C-alpha positions in Angstrom: -32.9 2.0 28.7 -30.7 4.6 30.5 -33.4 5.8 33.1 -33.6 4.7 36.7 -34.9 1.1 37.4 -35.9 0.9 41.1 -35.7 -2.9 40.7 -31.8 -2.6 40.3 -29.1 -1.8 42.8 -27.2 1.4 42.5 -24.2 -0.2 40.9 -26.4 -2.0 38.4 -28.1 1.1 37.1 -27.0 2.1 33.6 -26.9 5.8 34.7 -24.6 5.1 37.5 -22.4 2.9 35.2 -22.1 5.7 32.7 -21.3 8.2 35.4 -18.3 6.0 36.5 -17.2 5.4 32.9 -17.3 9.0 32.1 -15.2 10.0 35.1 -12.7 7.2 34.4 -12.4 8.2 30.7 -11.9 11.9 31.5 -9.2 10.9 34.0 -7.5 8.7 31.4 -7.7 11.2 28.7 -6.2 14.0 30.8 -3.3 11.8 32.3 -2.4 10.1 28.9 -2.5 13.5 27.1 -0.1 14.9 29.7 2.2 11.9 29.6 2.3 11.9 25.8 3.6 15.5 26.0 6.1 14.6 28.6 7.4 11.5 26.8 6.9 12.8 23.1 4.8 9.6 22.4 2.4 9.6 19.4 1.0 6.3 20.5 0.1 7.6 23.8 -1.4 10.7 22.3 -3.4 8.5 20.0 -4.5 6.4 23.0 -5.7 9.6 24.8 -7.9 10.6 21.9 -9.2 7.2 21.6 -10.4 7.6 25.1 -12.1 10.8 23.9 -14.3 8.7 21.5 -15.4 6.7 24.7 -16.2 9.9 26.6 -18.5 10.9 23.7 -20.4 7.8 24.1 -20.8 8.2 27.9 -21.6 11.9 27.6 -24.2 11.2 24.9 -25.9 8.6 27.0 -26.3 11.2 29.9 -27.7 13.8 27.5 -30.1 11.1 26.5 -31.1 10.6 30.1 -31.6 14.3 30.7 -33.6 15.1 27.6 -35.7 11.8 27.8 -37.3 13.3 30.9 -38.5 16.4 29.0 -41.9 15.8 27.6 -42.6 16.4 23.9 -44.5 19.5 22.9 -46.1 21.2 19.9 -42.7 22.4 18.4 -40.9 19.1 19.3 -43.5 16.3 19.0 -40.8 13.6 19.1 -39.0 15.1 22.1 -35.4 16.3 22.4 -33.6 12.9 21.9 -31.7 14.1 18.8 -29.6 16.6 20.8 -27.0 13.9 21.8 -26.6 13.2 18.1 -25.8 16.9 17.3 -23.2 16.9 20.2 -21.8 13.6 18.9 -21.5 15.0 15.3 -19.6 18.2 16.4 -17.2 16.2 18.5 -16.7 13.5 15.6 -15.4 16.3 13.5 -12.9 17.2 16.2 -11.9 13.6 16.3 -11.2 13.6 12.6 -8.9 16.6 12.9 -7.0 15.2 15.8 -6.7 11.7 14.1 -5.5 13.4 10.8 -2.6 15.3 12.6 -1.6 12.0 14.5 -1.5 10.1 11.2 0.5 12.9 9.5 2.9 13.0 12.4 3.3 9.2 12.5 4.0 8.9 8.8 6.5 11.7 8.9 8.3 10.1 11.8 8.3 6.8 10.0 9.6 8.3 6.8 12.4 10.2 8.8 13.3 6.8 10.5 13.7 5.3 7.1 15.9 8.3 6.1 18.0 7.8 9.3 16.5 10.6 11.4 15.1 9.4 14.7 12.2 10.8 16.7 13.1 10.4 20.3 10.5 9.2 22.7 11.4 9.4 26.4 10.8 6.1 28.4 9.4 6.5 31.9 8.9 3.7 34.4 6.2 5.8 35.9 4.3 6.0 32.6 4.7 2.3 31.9 3.4 1.4 35.4 0.5 3.7 34.9 -0.3 2.1 31.5 -0.3 -1.3 33.0 -2.5 -0.2 35.9 -5.0 1.5 33.5 -5.0 -1.9 31.4 -5.9 -3.8 34.5 -8.7 -1.4 35.4 -10.1 -1.5 31.9 -10.1 -5.4 32.1 -11.9 -5.3 35.5 -14.5 -2.8 34.0 -15.0 -4.9 30.9 -15.8 -7.9 33.0 -18.1 -6.0 35.2 -20.0 -4.6 32.2 -20.4 -8.1 30.8 -21.7 -9.4 34.1 -24.1 -6.6 34.6 -25.5 -6.7 31.0 -26.5 -10.3 31.6 -28.9 -9.0 34.2 -30.1 -5.8 32.9 -30.0 -6.6 29.3 -29.1 -3.0 28.2 -28.0 -2.6 24.6 -25.9 0.4 25.6 -24.1 -1.4 28.3 -23.5 -4.3 25.8 -22.0 -1.9 23.3 -19.9 -0.2 25.9 -18.5 -3.6 27.0 -17.5 -4.4 23.5 -15.8 -0.9 23.1 -13.8 -1.6 26.3 -12.5 -4.8 24.6 -11.2 -2.6 21.8 -9.6 -0.3 24.4 -7.8 -3.2 26.1 -6.1 -4.0 22.7 -5.1 -0.4 22.1 -3.7 -0.1 25.7 -1.8 -3.2 25.3 -0.3 -2.0 22.0 0.8 1.2 23.7 2.6 -0.8 26.4 4.4 -2.8 23.7 5.5 0.5 22.1 7.0 1.7 25.3 8.9 -1.6 25.7 10.3 -0.9 22.2 11.2 2.7 23.4 13.1 1.2 26.5 15.4 -0.6 24.0 15.6 2.4 21.8 13.3 1.1 19.0 11.6 4.5 18.8 9.9 4.0 15.4 7.6 1.3 17.1 5.9 4.2 19.0 5.0 5.9 15.6 3.8 2.7 14.0 1.5 2.0 17.0 0.4 5.7 16.9 -0.6 5.2 13.2 -2.3 2.0 14.0 -4.5 3.5 16.8 -5.2 6.8 14.8 -6.6 4.7 11.9 -9.0 3.0 14.3 -9.9 6.4 15.8 -10.8 7.6 12.3 -13.0 4.4 12.1 -14.8 5.1 15.4 -15.2 8.8 14.4 -16.7 7.8 11.1 -19.2 5.5 12.7 -20.2 8.2 15.2 -20.5 10.8 12.3 -22.5 8.4 10.0 -24.9 7.2 12.8 -25.6 10.8 14.0 -26.1 12.0 10.3 -28.7 9.3 9.7 -30.6 10.1 12.8 -30.5 13.7 12.1 -31.7 13.1 8.6 -34.5 10.9 10.1 -33.4 7.8 8.2 -35.2 4.4 8.8 -32.7 2.1 10.7 -32.0 -1.5 10.0 -33.8 -3.4 12.7 -32.5 -6.9 12.9 -35.6 -8.5 14.3 -38.0 -6.8 12.0 -39.7 -10.0 10.8 -40.3 -11.1 14.5 -41.7 -7.7 15.1 -44.1 -8.0 12.1 -45.2 -11.4 13.1 -46.0 -10.3 16.7 -48.1 -7.4 15.4 -50.0 -9.7 12.8 -50.9 -12.2 15.5 -52.8 -9.5 17.6 -56.5 -10.0 17.5 -58.5 -7.8 15.1 -55.4 -6.6 13.1 -55.9 -7.3 9.4 -52.7 -6.0 8.2 -49.9 -3.5 8.7 -50.3 -0.4 6.5 -46.9 1.1 7.4 -44.1 0.2 10.0 -41.1 2.5 10.4 -38.4 2.1 13.0 -36.2 5.2 13.6 -33.5 6.3 16.0 -33.8 9.4 18.1 -30.6 9.7 20.0 -30.0 6.3 21.7 -33.7 5.7 21.6 -35.6 3.6 19.2 -39.0 4.7 18.0 -41.6 2.5 16.3 -44.1 4.2 14.2 -46.9 1.8 13.3 -50.0 2.3 11.1 -52.3 -0.7 11.2 -55.7 -1.6 9.8 -58.3 -3.5 11.9 -60.2 -6.5 10.5 -63.4 -5.1 11.9 -65.0 -2.0 13.6 -64.0 -1.9 17.2 -65.5 0.4 19.9 -63.3 3.3 20.8 -62.6 2.2 24.4 -61.6 -1.3 23.1 -59.5 0.3 20.4 -57.6 2.1 23.1 -57.1 -1.1 25.1 -55.8 -2.9 21.9 -53.2 0.0 21.5 -52.0 -0.3 25.1 -51.9 -4.1 24.9 -50.0 -4.2 21.6 -47.5 -1.4 22.9 -46.9 -3.5 26.1 -46.4 -6.7 24.0 -43.8 -5.0 21.7 -41.9 -3.5 24.5 -41.8 -6.7 26.5 -40.5 -8.7 23.5 -38.2 -5.9 22.1 -37.0 -3.9 25.1 -34.6 -1.8 22.8 -37.8 0.0 21.6 -38.3 3.0 23.8 -41.5 4.4 22.3 -44.3 3.0 20.1 -46.6 5.3 18.2 -49.6 3.5 16.8 -52.1 4.9 14.4 -55.2 2.7 13.9 -57.4 2.7 10.9 -60.8 1.1 10.6 -61.3 -1.7 8.0 -61.5 -0.4 4.5 -64.2 -3.0 3.7 -66.6 -3.7 6.5 -67.0 -7.3 7.1 -69.1 -8.7 10.0 -69.5 -12.4 11.1 -72.1 -13.6 13.5 -72.2 -17.0 15.3 -75.2 -18.6 16.8 -75.3 -22.0 18.7 -77.8 -24.4 17.3 -79.7 -27.6 18.3 -80.5 -28.7 14.8 -79.2 -28.3 11.3 -82.3 -27.2 9.3 -80.9 -24.3 7.3 -82.5 -21.0 8.4 -85.0 -22.9 10.4 -82.3 -24.3 12.7 -83.3 -24.1 16.3 -81.1 -21.9 18.5 -79.6 -23.9 21.4 -80.1 -22.8 25.0 -76.8 -24.4 26.2 -73.6 -22.9 24.5 -71.4 -25.8 25.4 -74.0 -28.5 24.5 -74.7 -27.1 21.0 -74.4 -29.7 18.3 -74.0 -27.0 15.5 -73.1 -23.3 15.1 -74.5 -21.1 12.4 -72.4 -18.3 10.9 -74.1 -15.2 9.1 -71.6 -13.2 7.0 -72.2 -9.6 6.2 -70.2 -7.1 3.9 -70.8 -3.5 4.2 -74.0 -4.1 6.2 -75.4 -6.4 3.5 -76.2 -10.0 4.2 -74.0 -12.3 1.9 -74.3 -15.9 3.1 -74.9 -18.2 6.0 -73.2 -21.6 6.7 -73.8 -24.2 9.4 -70.9 -26.2 11.0 -70.9 -29.1 13.3 -69.5 -28.5 16.8 -66.3 -30.5 16.6 -65.8 -30.2 20.4 -69.2 -31.5 21.3 -68.0 -34.8 22.7 -65.2 -33.4 24.8 -65.4 -34.5 28.3 -63.8 -31.3 29.8 -63.3 -27.7 29.1 -65.9 -27.8 26.4 -66.9 -24.1 26.7 -63.2 -23.0 26.4 -62.5 -25.2 23.4 -65.6 -24.0 21.6 -64.7 -20.3 22.4 -61.1 -20.8 21.0 -62.6 -22.4 17.8 -65.1 -19.5 17.3 -62.3 -17.0 17.8 -60.4 -18.9 15.0 -63.4 -18.5 12.8 -63.1 -14.7 13.0 -66.5 -14.0 14.4 -67.3 -10.4 15.4 -70.6 -11.2 17.4 -72.2 -14.0 19.3 -75.9 -14.4 19.9 -77.0 -16.5 22.9 -80.1 -17.5 24.8 -78.3 -17.8 28.2 -75.2 -16.1 29.8 -71.7 -17.6 29.4 -69.5 -18.9 32.2 -66.6 -16.7 33.3 -64.0 -18.6 31.2 -65.6 -18.5 27.7 -66.8 -14.9 28.5 -63.3 -13.7 29.2 -62.0 -15.2 25.9 -64.5 -13.4 23.9 -63.9 -10.2 25.8 -60.2 -10.3 25.2 -60.8 -10.7 21.5 -63.3 -8.0 21.2 -66.3 -10.2 20.3 -69.6 -8.7 21.1 -72.2 -10.9 23.0 -75.8 -10.3 22.9 -78.6 -12.3 24.8 -81.8 -12.8 22.7 -85.1 -14.6 23.1 -85.5 -15.9 19.6 -86.2 -19.4 18.2 -84.2 -19.9 15.0 -81.6 -18.4 12.5 -84.3 -16.9 10.4 -85.4 -14.8 13.4 -81.9 -13.6 13.9 -81.6 -12.4 10.3 -85.0 -10.5 10.7 -83.7 -8.9 14.0 -80.6 -7.6 12.2 -82.5 -6.3 9.2 -84.8 -4.3 11.6 -81.7 -3.0 13.3 -83.0 -4.2 16.8 
């Protein structure tokens, strides 16, 4: 986001870029506003206040940086990120008022021109040179933002780059207006001023609407919602998503997630699952700033046990000593701690020449097992697979499936 990333050079830091853009925007606003008074130009006045909308964006980004560093507390459990939206909302109202006055003056000037009364705009070579210079600087900054965004992949820098493209169009329009002034075609300045003021209204409206939605805690339209949903569902031991809400707090996107596990998972493993899921989400969707995960246990307790077997003799099937050389696997299914059924399946990887233990482990994971009974320890590879998928492993000195059932019924 906007914070400091030590892996980036100073001129690549989003915070540094916003500082430069803020200073540049303030300078343009002041100079253009002064020149608009000196030349009596509505177009230049409108252009100045268009820069004001840019300044709002830059300042809001800085406010976000400052308050993002403040930790949430009991009174503000989601932090202070909405402060920038309050600032944006207030300033957007000021923009509406300013744009309204520019539109009113532009329409009045155009009507007066039709009626034969001219609004004099004073041409100045110095102002024209300044406008051309500021246009060139805007083009350079736009190219710079596009190049930097390819490296940092920041949604804020991307939006600022797109906004600068629009600024280039407006600045070019103002220059055309001054060319019209130089040949005494004064009404062109009012027409361009009206054109810019309408777009200022549009920008102010977008700011007002976005700020209002955030302050009302509205759920935002997340374009990659389906991809996010699929990533969460693919996580081991997650049965389904009870609730998923994506909200914007300032410029930061929060994901609130309520998930139900497919089985009971020990507390320490539940915490590991949350941390891994959060890391996976932020890696694939860097725009998401904070992930809040609430985990619920399975509403209906299901439990599946796997046992490697040498023979297929129903409950008298002999337990195999060697995991990878087992011809069969027995599966015992429980619901709410009550034994429901058993089934025996052939080991389809029995004849594999290499990586037999790994392949069998992946197959058992696909069978959604919760526990594995063995007569001898596993090698490192298969053991790691079961650990990563929260499958319990217990070593036993038993002979057949029936003894496993008796052990479970006794609770040993």
